[in-house]
N, C-alpha and C positions, 0 to 999 in steps of 0.2 A: 528352550530359549530363555535367556535372562530377562529380567524385568526391564533393564535399561534398553536392551535391544528391541523389545516390544514397544517400549515408549518411543524410541527413536523412529521405528517404523510407523507408529501412529502419528508422530510429529510430521513425518514426511507426507503422509496422506492428508493430514489437515492443512499443511502449508500448500500442497498441490491444489487442493480444492479452493483454498483462500485466493491463491494467485489466479486460478481459472475464473473464479467468480468476479474478482476485481477487473480482469481484462474484459470479460463479457459485459459487465455492467458499464465499464468505460466505453466500450465499443457501441453499446446500445445508446448511451447518452450522446456520443459523438455523431452517430448515424442520424439520430433524431434531430439534433441541432443542425447538422448539415442539410438534411432534407427540409427542415423549416426555413433555413437560410436561402436555399435554392428556390423554394416555393414562394416565399414572401419577402425575400431580401433580409437585410440585417435588422432583425427585430429583437426586442428584449428577451423573448422566449428562446430564440435561436442562440443568442449570445449566452444566455444562462445555461442552456443544455451543453453547449460547447465547453464552457468554463467548468461545469460540473463533470463532464467526461474527462477533462484533463486533470482535474483535482482528484478524482477517483483513481485515475491511472498513477498519479504521483503518490497517493496515499497507500496504495497497495503494498509496495515494498516496505514502507514504514510499518504498516500493520503486521507484516511478516516478521519483522525484527521484534516487535512487541510480543507476538505470540511465542516466538522462539525464546525470548527472555523468560516469559512465564514458565514455559516447560522446563527450561534449564534450571530455574530456581527450584521448581518442584522436584527435579531429579537430584538437586544438590551438586550439580556439576559446575563448580565454581570457576574453573578455567573458561568454560563457555559462557558463563554468566558475565565474567569480566570482559570477554571478547565482544559479546553482544551489547553490553553497555557502552563500550567504546564505539561500536558501529552506530548505535542509537545517538550518542552524543555528536558524532560527526554528521549524521543526517540532520539533527536538530540545528547544529551550527550552520550547515549549508542552507537549510530552509530559511533560517532567521536572516542570514546575510542576503539571500535572494529577495526576501520580502522588504528588507530595509533599503536595499539598493534600488529596487523598482518603485519604491514609494508606496507600496501596498501594505 
């Protein structure tokens, strides 16, 4: 097996674990926030947990792109580096526009 194939398999494993951890962490925060909201009504803690859960869920694919970029740079696969940079730029523009339009 070539080094790049082993590296790609390792990347897939790392990205799978990253996505799984992000979804589980997000679900835990959202479940905690929902339980707190149902038990005590809209409180600061409930809102913070719900917000944190949503932010973790949104950050997970962005972190995936960053990890992919690092691996492709280490592999010196410049086509995928350029492609991943373009995806990251589009994500950054989208998040920036969403934050500026929402007033946050």
